[in-house]
N, C-alpha and C positions, 0 to 999 in steps of 0.2 A: 704885847701879844693879847689877842682877844680871849676873854674868859667866857666860856659857854657853860651854863648850868642847866641840866635836864632834870626835872622833878617828876617822879613817878609815884604811884601809890593807888591802892584800892579806892573806890568811891567812898567818900566820907572821911578819908584819911587827913584831909586838910591841906593837901598839896597846893591847891589853888590859893589858899590863904597865905601859905608860906612863900609862894612865888611872888605874891603882891607885896608882902612885907619886905622881901629882899629888893624888889624893884624900887619901892619907896625909899628905903634907907640908902641904897648904893647907886641909884640912878640907872640900873640896867634897862636895856630895851626888853620889852615883854612880848612873848608870842605864845598864844594858845590856839590849838586847832579849832575849837568851837568858834572863837571870835573870827579867825581867819576864814573859815567856811562861810559864816554869816556875811562877812564883808564881800566875799566872792560872789555869793548869790545875788547881792544888790546890783552887780554889773548887768544882770538880766540878758547876758549873751547866751549862746548855745550851752556853754559849760555851766553858767550860772543857773539856767533853767533846769538842766539835768541834775545839778546838785540839789536844787530845791525839791525835786521829785524824790530823790534818794532820802533826804533828811525828813521830808514829810511822811515817808513810809516807815521811818525809824530804822532804816538800814544803814550799814556801815559804808562809808565812801571808799571805793576801791583804792588799793595801795598806790597804783600808778597815778591816779587822779590826785590824791592827797599829796603825793610827792611832787607832782608838777606844780601844784599851788605853793607848796613849801619852797621849792627851788626858785620860783619867780619872786616870792617875797624876800627870801634871804639874799638873793642877788641885788634886789633893790636896797636892802638894808645894810649891805656890806660895809659901807663907810661908817654908818652909825654904830654898828656892832664893833667895828675896829676901835672906836673911841670909848664906848661905854660897856661893852659886853652884852650878853643876851641870856635871858631866862626863858626856857622852853617848858611850858606847863602841860603835862599829860601826854606828851608824844616823845618818841615813837610808840605806836600801839602794838605793832607786830614785829617779829624778828626781821622780816624782809625790809620793813621800813627802817629799822635800826641800822642795817647794813648799808642801805641806800643813803641814809643820813650821814653815816661815816664817810662815804665816798664824796658826798657834797661838801662836808666840812674840810676834807683833804683838798678838794679842788679850790675852796675859798681860802685855804691857808690857815685854818683855825685848828690849833693843836691842844690848847688848854681847855679840856672838856671834862667836867665833873658830872656824874650821874648820881642823883640823890633819890633814895627810896624812903618815903615816909611810910614806915612799916606798921600796919595793924592787921589783926587776924580777920578771917571771914566773919566770925561771930561779932567782933567789934564793929566791923563795917556795917553789918546788918542792923545791929542795935542803934548805931548812930543815924543811919539813913531812915529807919522806921520812926525815929523820934524827932528828927530835925524839923524845923519849921521855916516858913518863908513869910515875909511881911506882905500882906494883901495890898498894901498901899504903895510901898516903894520897891518891893521885890528883893529886899535884903534877905539873905539866907542866914538863919540863926542855927549854928551847929549845936549838936548835943554833946558839948564838952565843957568842963570847968564851970565857971560862973554863968555861962550862957544857959545852963539848965534851969536857972532860977528866974530867967526873964519871962515876964507875962505879956508884955507888949514890945513892939520894936524899939530898940534902944536908940535909933536914929530919928524916927519920925512919929513914934507912938502908935503906929498902925497895928491892926489886928494880925495875930500870928496864926497861920493855918498850915496844914500838911500839904506838901507838893503832890500833885496828881501822880507823878511817876515814882513817888516814894511809897509804893505798895509792895507787899511781900513778893508777888510774882515778878514784878519788874526788877526788884532788888536782886533776887536770885539769878535772874538772867544776866545782870551786870557782873555779879560775882563769878558766874560760870564763864563769861567772856574773858574776864581777867585771868582766870586760871588757865583757860585754853590758849589765849592769844598773847596776853601781856607777860605772863610768867616766863615763857621762853625768852622774851626780850631781856627780862631782868637777869635770867640765868646767863645769857650771852655776855652781858656787861660784867657779871660777877666772875665768870671764868677768865675774863681779861683783866681782872683785878681793878676794875674801873668803878665799881659800885660802892657807894657810901650808904650804909643802912642807918636809919635814924628811928628810934623808938617813937612811934606816932601816938602812943597811948598817953603821953604826958600832956601837960597844958600847952596851949598855943605858944606861950612865951618860952617855956622850957624847950619845946621842939625847935623853935626859931633859934634860940641860943646854941643848941646842939648843932644845928646846921651851920651856923656861922663859924663855930669852932673847927668844923671839918673842912670847910671850903676856904 
């Protein structure tokens, strides 16, 4: 039976890092909305051009559009997912998307679905985002957690570390408000169905990862 793991969390929670660690160790297929949208834009057809306009404006892609793209990709990946399972990073974003995704999973015959919330507070999210850095040379994101706080240059290429343009107070507050308004109802939906696995995201990356592995 296909194992599907959805990983959610506030910005800065480290959900992307945890998704990649699980993918690396267990060979899961990986799917993140950001990567999926960027790939779709490259097609440069009518939908790709419209997506580019939406993304360039900083707007959210409509639920119907994102679901169409998800459906197409998951249909393509059905056989791969059946063999190795799937990690979904950062989606669904809204309650309606969660319900539509459930319908799609049912259609594809996928029943073993775990929803993991890497849980940090709004204040913790703000503090991490305002302090995290990115390598100017290779683009590696250096989170503001554990030993990474002591890093002065990129630990991969030695490049200069700078603050991301979108990690400013106003932009961060918008992301947190969006999470509270749109993502939290999705989390509540999964929790009411007893499908949510809450993980303390304030621990070190290694501790969070071990806690996730124990639960799934």
